[in-house]
C-alpha positions as CSV (number, residue, x, y, z in Angstrom):
1,X,171.9,148.9,93.5
2,X,175.2,149.7,91.8
3,X,178.1,149.6,94.2
4,X,180.8,150.5,91.6
5,X,182.2,153.9,91.4
6,X,182.5,155.7,88.1
7,X,185.9,156.8,86.8
8,X,189.2,155.0,86.1
9,X,190.7,153.4,89.2
10,X,194.3,153.9,90.1
11,X,194.9,150.1,90.2
12,X,193.2,149.1,86.9
13,X,194.3,145.5,87.2
14,X,192.1,145.2,90.3
15,X,189.0,146.0,88.3
16,X,186.4,148.8,88.8
17,X,186.4,150.4,92.3
18,X,183.8,149.2,94.9
19,X,181.9,151.7,97.0
20,X,181.0,150.1,100.3
21,X,180.7,153.3,102.3
22,X,176.9,153.3,102.7
23,X,176.9,149.7,103.9
24,X,178.9,150.1,107.2
25,X,175.9,151.5,109.1
26,X,173.4,148.7,108.2
27,X,176.1,146.1,108.7
28,X,176.7,147.6,112.2
29,X,173.0,147.5,112.9
30,X,172.9,143.8,111.8
31,X,175.8,143.0,114.1
32,X,174.1,144.6,117.1
33,X,170.9,142.8,116.4
34,X,172.8,139.5,116.3
35,X,174.7,140.2,119.5
36,X,171.7,141.5,121.5
37,X,169.7,138.4,120.4
38,X,172.3,136.0,121.9
39,X,171.4,133.9,124.9
40,X,174.0,133.9,127.8
41,X,175.3,130.4,126.8
42,X,175.8,131.5,123.2
43,X,178.7,133.7,124.1
44,X,180.8,130.6,125.1
45,X,180.2,128.8,121.8
46,X,183.2,128.3,119.5
47,X,183.0,130.8,116.6
48,X,186.4,130.0,115.0
49,X,189.1,127.6,116.2
50,X,190.3,128.8,119.5
51,X,187.9,131.7,119.9
52,X,184.5,131.8,121.4
53,X,181.7,134.2,120.3
54,X,182.8,136.6,123.0
55,X,186.4,136.4,121.8
56,X,185.3,137.1,118.2
57,X,183.2,140.1,119.4
58,X,186.3,141.4,121.3
59,X,188.4,141.0,118.2
60,X,185.9,143.1,116.3
61,X,186.1,145.8,118.9
62,X,189.9,145.8,118.5
63,X,189.5,146.3,114.8
64,X,187.2,149.2,115.4
65,X,189.5,150.9,117.8
66,X,192.5,150.3,115.5
67,X,190.8,151.9,112.5
68,X,189.7,155.0,114.4
69,X,193.0,155.4,116.1
70,X,195.1,155.1,113.0
71,X,193.1,156.7,110.3
72,X,190.7,159.1,112.1
73,X,192.8,160.2,115.0
74,X,196.3,159.9,113.6
75,X,197.4,157.9,116.7
76,X,200.9,156.5,116.0
77,X,201.4,154.4,119.1
78,X,200.6,150.7,119.2
79,X,202.1,147.2,118.8
80,X,205.3,146.9,116.7
81,X,206.7,144.1,114.6
82,X,209.0,141.7,116.5
83,X,212.4,141.0,114.9
84,X,212.0,138.9,111.7
85,X,208.2,138.7,112.3
86,X,206.0,138.3,109.1
87,X,202.9,140.3,108.5
88,X,200.8,137.2,109.1
89,X,202.5,136.4,112.4
90,X,202.3,140.0,113.6
91,X,198.6,140.2,112.9
92,X,197.8,136.9,114.6
93,X,199.9,137.8,117.6
94,X,198.4,141.2,118.2
95,X,194.9,139.9,117.7
96,X,195.4,137.2,120.3
97,X,196.9,139.7,122.7
98,X,193.9,141.9,122.4
99,X,191.4,139.0,122.8
100,X,193.3,137.8,125.9
101,X,193.2,141.2,127.5
102,X,189.4,141.5,126.8
103,X,188.5,138.3,128.6
104,X,187.8,140.3,131.7
105,X,185.1,142.2,129.9
106,X,181.5,141.0,130.2
107,X,179.3,140.3,127.1
108,X,177.0,143.1,128.2
109,X,179.8,145.7,128.4
110,X,181.4,144.4,125.2
111,X,178.1,144.8,123.4
112,X,177.5,148.3,124.6
113,X,181.0,149.3,123.6
114,X,180.7,147.8,120.2
115,X,177.5,149.7,119.7
116,X,179.2,153.0,120.6
117,X,182.5,152.5,118.7
118,X,181.0,150.7,115.7
119,X,178.8,153.7,115.0
120,X,181.8,155.9,114.9
121,X,183.5,153.5,112.5
122,X,180.5,153.6,110.2
123,X,180.6,157.4,110.1
124,X,184.3,157.3,109.5
125,X,184.0,155.1,106.4
126,X,181.1,157.2,105.1
127,X,183.4,160.2,104.9
128,X,186.4,158.5,103.2
129,X,187.8,159.5,99.8
130,X,187.8,156.3,97.7
131,X,190.9,157.0,95.6
132,X,193.1,158.1,98.5
133,X,196.0,155.8,99.3
134,X,195.5,153.6,102.3
135,X,196.7,150.4,104.0
136,X,198.0,147.6,101.8
137,X,195.7,144.7,101.1
138,X,198.2,141.8,101.0
139,X,195.8,139.2,99.6
140,X,195.1,141.4,96.6
141,X,198.8,142.3,96.1
142,X,198.1,146.0,96.5
143,X,200.4,148.0,98.8
144,X,199.5,150.8,99.2
145,X,195.9,150.1,98.3
146,X,193.3,152.7,97.3
147,X,190.9,153.5,100.2
148,X,188.0,151.9,98.3
149,X,189.7,148.5,98.5
150,X,190.9,149.0,102.0
151,X,187.5,149.9,103.2
152,X,185.8,147.2,101.2
153,X,188.2,144.7,102.8
154,X,187.2,145.9,106.3
155,X,183.5,145.6,105.3
156,X,184.1,142.0,104.3
157,X,185.9,141.3,107.6
158,X,183.0,142.7,109.7
159,X,180.5,140.8,107.6
160,X,182.4,137.5,107.8
161,X,182.8,137.7,111.6
162,X,179.1,138.3,111.9
163,X,178.4,135.1,109.9
164,X,180.9,133.2,112.1
165,X,178.9,134.3,115.1
166,X,175.6,133.3,113.4
167,X,176.9,129.9,112.5
168,X,178.2,129.3,116.0
169,X,174.7,129.7,117.5
170,X,173.0,127.7,114.8
171,X,171.9,130.4,112.4
172,X,172.5,130.3,108.6
173,X,174.5,132.9,106.6
174,X,172.7,136.2,106.2
175,X,171.6,136.1,102.5
176,X,170.9,139.8,102.2
177,X,172.2,140.7,98.8
178,X,173.0,144.2,99.8
179,X,175.9,142.8,101.8
180,X,176.8,139.6,100.1
181,X,177.0,141.2,96.6
182,X,179.8,143.5,97.9
183,X,181.5,140.8,99.9
184,X,181.8,138.5,96.9
185,X,182.9,141.3,94.6
186,X,185.6,142.3,97.1
187,X,186.8,138.8,97.7
188,X,187.2,138.3,93.9
189,X,189.7,141.1,93.8
190,X,192.2,138.5,95.1
191,X,191.9,136.6,91.8
192,X,194.7,138.3,89.9
193,X,197.1,138.0,92.8
194,X,196.0,134.3,93.2
195,X,197.0,133.6,89.6
196,X,200.3,135.6,89.7
197,X,202.5,132.5,89.6
198,X,200.5,130.7,86.9
199,X,202.2,130.8,83.5
200,X,199.8,131.2,80.6
201,X,199.9,132.8,77.1
202,X,198.7,136.4,76.9
203,X,195.0,136.5,76.4
204,X,194.3,133.4,78.6
205,X,191.1,134.1,80.6
206,X,189.9,132.3,83.7
207,X,186.3,133.0,84.8
208,X,184.8,132.5,88.2
209,X,181.0,132.5,88.0
210,X,179.0,132.6,91.2
211,X,175.3,131.7,91.3
212,X,172.4,133.7,92.9
213,X,171.3,137.3,93.2
214,X,174.6,138.2,94.9
215,X,176.8,136.5,92.4
216,X,178.3,137.4,89.0
217,X,181.2,136.7,86.8
218,X,184.8,137.7,87.5
219,X,187.4,137.2,84.7
220,X,191.2,137.1,85.3
221,X,193.1,137.6,82.1
222,X,196.8,137.2,81.4
223,X,198.1,140.5,80.0
224,X,201.6,141.6,79.2
225,X,203.6,142.5,82.3
226,X,204.3,146.2,82.9
227,X,207.7,147.2,81.5
228,X,210.3,147.2,84.3
229,X,214.0,146.6,84.6
230,X,213.4,143.0,85.6
231,X,210.4,142.1,83.4
232,X,211.0,139.9,80.3
233,X,209.1,139.9,77.1
234,X,207.4,136.6,78.0
235,X,206.1,137.6,81.5
236,X,202.4,138.2,82.1
237,X,200.4,140.0,84.7
238,X,196.9,138.8,85.6
239,X,194.2,141.5,85.6
240,X,190.5,141.5,86.2
241,X,189.0,142.1,82.7
242,X,186.3,144.6,82.1
243,X,184.6,142.2,79.7
244,X,184.4,138.5,80.1
245,X,185.1,136.6,76.8
246,X,182.5,134.2,75.4
247,X,185.2,131.4,75.1
248,X,187.4,131.6,78.3
249,X,190.2,129.1,78.8
250,X,188.6,127.9,82.1
251,X,185.4,128.5,84.0
252,X,184.9,127.7,87.7
253,X,181.2,127.8,88.6
254,X,180.5,128.1,92.3
255,X,177.5,128.6,94.6
256,X,177.7,131.7,96.7
257,X,178.0,129.9,100.1
258,X,181.0,127.9,98.9
259,X,182.6,130.9,97.3
260,X,182.7,133.1,100.4
261,X,183.7,130.3,102.6
262,X,186.5,129.3,100.2
263,X,187.8,132.9,100.2
264,X,187.9,132.9,104.1
265,X,189.2,129.3,104.3
266,X,186.2,127.8,106.0
267,X,186.2,125.6,102.9
268,X,189.5,124.3,101.5
269,X,190.4,124.6,97.8
270,X,190.0,120.9,97.1
271,X,186.5,120.8,98.6
272,X,185.5,123.9,96.6
273,X,186.9,122.4,93.4
274,X,184.9,119.2,94.1
275,X,181.7,121.2,94.5
276,X,182.4,123.4,91.4
277,X,181.3,122.9,87.9
278,X,184.5,123.2,85.9
279,X,184.8,123.8,82.1
280,X,188.0,124.0,80.2
281,X,191.5,123.8,81.6
282,X,191.5,122.0,84.9
283,X,194.9,123.2,86.0
284,X,193.8,126.8,85.6
285,X,190.6,126.0,87.5
286,X,192.7,124.5,90.3
287,X,194.9,127.6,90.4
288,X,191.8,129.9,90.7
289,X,190.4,127.8,93.6
290,X,193.5,128.7,95.6
291,X,192.0,132.1,96.1
292,X,192.1,133.4,99.7
293,X,190.8,136.9,100.6
294,X,192.0,137.2,104.2
295,X,195.4,137.3,106.0
296,X,195.8,133.5,106.3
């Protein structure tokens, strides 16, 4: 199945747009099947450091409500930045406040509410306009971001949290390529932003190749920086190339499990690099393995 939209994207350096709209409903169904299959004791298992499975499910509900309130309903009230607070600190703070408030909610009530509200979120995303401006995606360096990237980002978050719940109760990552193909493609949109401080001659190309039916090749290429008042003739901008060259400067070859866990920092860059098959310039490969596709 082809998940890429036709037509030139507004943010060409991010690569061709991704259309994740049809996947929110099946991802929601998979989440509900996972939650309804949990044993009572499973809800208390640690899913991520400091949060149980129940906490992570509550966090998902907060994400659902936030998206509907902001983008469907035009609701303007909500938490605000504290003085001098960074984006990362703000997000971590409000997430924790929400999870703390939800600790009085039972797993059964939480599951039923996620079922109701999650279906509304899926319908919202199905009706979005991909090229419309939307929330910034900080890890891709796009602010504002096109809706296709913003929605794909949310899809990866929902999918990732479901895998964290699965792992917490002893299940493996869901290998369904319908989902993982889009997750990996979205995560790799962080590659140009990851390489942004890496100096290289124009034309330098770094490829990340991921194995398996959900994998592929993503090529970040050093191109001349857009003309601005501050840009110099020697500055470059990294962009996702439409065509991977046959002789890239560096290749990082990863398995799919390592790739998605690297992008969400369940695997650290050094560990990923040790697992990778690297060809060519090691320093460029090391830079590519700094990729992170979450607010971290």
